[in-house]
N, C-alpha and C positions, 0 to 999 in steps of 0.2 A: 385500573392500572396494574400491570404485571410487575412484581417485585424483581429486583436485580438478581437475587439469589435463585429465583425460579428460572430466570433466563440463563444464568450461568450453568445450572444443572441441566437445562435443556440442550445447551451447546455441547456440554461434555458428553451427554448421551447420544446426541446427533452424530458426532464424529467418531465416537467409540463404535457405534453400530453401523456406520455408513457402509454401503455395499457397492461394489463394482462388478462387472462381468468377470466370470472366473477364467475363461479361456479366450484367446491364447494368453498364457501367463506372462510371456515376454512383453506383451503390450500393456497388460493391466497391473502387473506387479509394481511398476514405478508409480502408478496412481496410489495404490495402497501404501507404498513406502512414503510418499510425500505427505499424505494425510496423517500417517502414523507418527512422523517426526514432529508433528505439532505446529505451533504458531500461535499468535495472539488471538486469532479468530475475530479480528477487528470488525470486518465487514458483516458477517452474520450476526455478531452481537449488537452492532449498531442497528441493523435491520430489525431485530427482535425488540430492541429498546424503543425505537420509534413506534413500532407496531403496538408495543405494550402500553404506550401513552394513551392510545385510543381504543384499545381492546382489553379484555380481561381473561383470555384463554388462548393458549398456544395449540394450534392444530396443524396437521400436515400441509394445509394450504398455505401456511406461512413458513413452516419449518423447511420444506423442500426448496422453495426459492431462496431462503436464507442460506441453505447449504450450497445451492448453486453459485452464490456469490463467492464463497470460499473456494469451490472447485475451479471456478473461472480464474480467480486470483492465483491459485496454485499453478494452473496452466501457464499463466504469464511468467511465473517464477522459473518454471522448467526451461522455457525458451530464453528468458533473460540470462539465466546462468550460462547457457551456451554462448550467447552473444558477448557476455562479459568475461567469459573464460573463468568463471568462479569455481574454485574447487570445493567450497563448503557452502552449505545452506543450513542455517539453524544448528550449526555445529556438526553436521553430518555431510557425508559425500553428496555432491550434487548428482542428479540423475545421469547427466552426460558422462561424468567421470566413473560412476558406479557401473553403468551399462555401456552406452555408446551414444554418440551424437545422433545417429539415425534413430535409435530407440527413443531418445529424449524428444526428438521432433515429432515422431508419430504418437508417442504417449501423450505429449502435450496437445496434439490435435484432437485426440479422442477425449481428452479431459474437457476441452472446450465444448465438444458436442454433448458430453454428459451434463455440463452446466446448463445448456439449453433444455435438456430433457427435464431437469429439476425445475427450471423456471416455468416450464409449460404446465406445471402442476398447481399454479396459482389459481384462485377462484375464476370461474368462467366469466363472471361479470366484469372483471377487470383485466382479463388475460391480454387483450389487444394492447392496452396501455402498458402493462408489465413488459411484454415482449418488445414494444417500441422503445421504452426506456432502456431496457437492457441491451438491445441491439445497437442503439445510438451510443451507449456507453462503451460497449465492446469495440466499436469502430474507433472511437476517440482514444481509447487506450493504445491501440495500434498506431494512431497518428502520433501520440506522445512518444512512443518508443522509437519511431523513425526519427523524430526531431532530436531525441537524445543521441542517437547514433550519428546523425548529421553534425551535431555540435562537436563531436570528437574530432572531426576533420577540419574544424575551424580554429583559427588562432584566438579569436575573441567572441564572446557571446554577451549580449546585453542582459541586464537583470529582467527587463520586461519580457524578453524572449524566453529566458529561463523559467520565469514564473508561469508563462503560458504553457511551456513544455510539461512542467510537473503538474499543472492543473489537469492536463490531458492524461498523462501517464499514471498519476496517483489520485489526484483530487476527484475526478469524475466518478470513479468506482466507489469511493467512500460516500460521495454525494448520492449516487444511485442507491446505495444501501440505506441511507437515511430516508430518501423519498419512498423507496419500495415498501418499507414497513408501514409507513403512513398510508400509502396508496392501497395496499391490501387490507388495511384496517378500516378503510372507508373515510379517511380524513378529507376535508375539502381541498380544492386545488390550491388555494392560497397557502394553507398550512404545508402542503406538499412542497411548494416552491420555496418556502422559508427553510424547511428542513433540508432541501437540496443545497441551498446556499450554506447552511450550517455545515453540512458534510463536506462541501467543496473547500471552504476555508480551513476546516479542520484537516482535510487531506493535504493542503499546502503546508500547514504547520507540521504535520507528521513527516512529510518528505524533507523539509528543512532539518527537522530533528534527526532523520535518518542520515542525512549528509553530515550533520554535526557529529553523530555517534560513530560514523565511519572513520573519522579522524581522532575523536576525543573519547570514544567509548571504551568499554572493557570487553575484550574479545569473548570472554566466558559468558557475559550477559548479552552481547550483541549477536553472537552466534555465527559470525564469520570474521575472517582476518581483518584487523584494523589496517587502514591505509590502502584498501583495495581501489578506491576511487583515484587516489594519487598515482598508484602504480599503473592504472589503466589510462591515465591522462584524461579522466572524465571531467566534464564541466559541471562540477557540483556547485551548490549555492556558495560554499566557502570560496571556491576558485573565482567565481563570477564576482562576488563581493570584494574579494581581496584585490582583484584587478581594478575594480571600480574605485577602490581606495588608494590606487597607485602603488601597489606592491611590486617594487622593482625586482627583477630576477626570477619572478614566479614562472613565466613561460619557459625560460631556459631550464629551470629546475624540473618542471613537469616533463620536459622533453628528454631528460637524461636517461640513459639506458638503465634497465633494471632486470637483469637476467639472473645473476648469481644472488644468493642470500645477502651477501655483503652490499651489492649494488642496490638491492631493494631497500635494505635498512637505511642506507645512506640517502637514497632519494626521499624516502618518507621523512627522515629527520630534517633534510634541507627544506622541504616544503613546509613542514610544521613550524620551523624556525621563522619562515616568512609570514605564515599565518599569525604567529604569536607577536611578531613585530608590528602588525597593523591592527591587532586586537580583534581578530576574526571570531574568536570564541564568544566574546561578550556580544558582538554584533549579531551572531547567530541566535544566541539565547534571547536577545531582545526581539528579533524577528519572529521567533517561535511564539513568544508570549503575545505579541501584537496580533498575530494571525489567529491564535486560539481564542483570544478575547473577541476578535471580530466574528469568529464562528459562533460563539455563545450569544453575542448580540443579535446575529441573524436569526438564531433559533428562538429567541424570545418573542419574535413577531408571529410565530406559529400559534394557532388556536389551541392552547393547552393551559392547564393550571400550574400552580407553583411546584407541584410534585414533578410535572413534566419538565419544567425548566431546570429543576434540580438534577434530574436524571441526565439531561444534556450536559450540564456543567460538570458533573461527576465523570461522565464518559470522556469529555475533553481532557480533564485533568489526568485521568488514568492513561490516556494515550500519549500526552506530551509532558506531563508533570515532572518526569525524571530529568528533563533538560532545562527547566526554567526555575 
């Protein structure tokens, strides 16, 4: 088994030294910029963690696909920021605001292609399975993003629909990361399936936590303005749950104009007061805890020893522990 410290060092080196094509600069500078501003590297770290449960050495055959997961995720962020009109990402200007929408679209496209190039460096013996898993995941992420945009046009969204959407938009890529490491390490199919389920439910917990932090987090820690989902009228977990609990006036509050700084502050305050009235913060923290517990339970069915189970538990806590 590979130690967490070794994995962390490998992740740091991997993204410190990552290379993209030099020219044209206008196309590839945004890629370098997005990788340089950092991130939690959740997906590559999970990939290397599950790989390290079944293997004892990190090689380019796992490091490049792991990097591909982060590159693909970053591509989705570039495009998400355009669709959400987000000015900040991780405390820095988003690509579309720093360069232009056209540049962000094209740079995102080439970043997706780069992710496939890295994924194709997986061992030849498992390459078909790797590409099949990754391609299925990439398609599902797009499905989830479309559902998310469709929900913005609807007055109400059911919780089952919402959970399906975040399962596609967020859950499947984290699930892919968990299975990919085990697949490349040579784990049996049953173990791979269990780790996929672990990643999927952990992804759900992570997205609910992200929704929670958008309203209740610290902007300095969260890396983007608090209340963005409220201002954009997004159907977050908080919104869906609050309506499910019968929060009167929420739809009107979310529809209120928010152009000036004063209007934005008033809208956020009004929605937050409704959330507080129905106890949405406590409900969200419970849901995050329940989903992460379910993820860990799914992981215990994989063929691994106590050290492997501990690694999965620690990873889950590091991901959502700040909210529960």
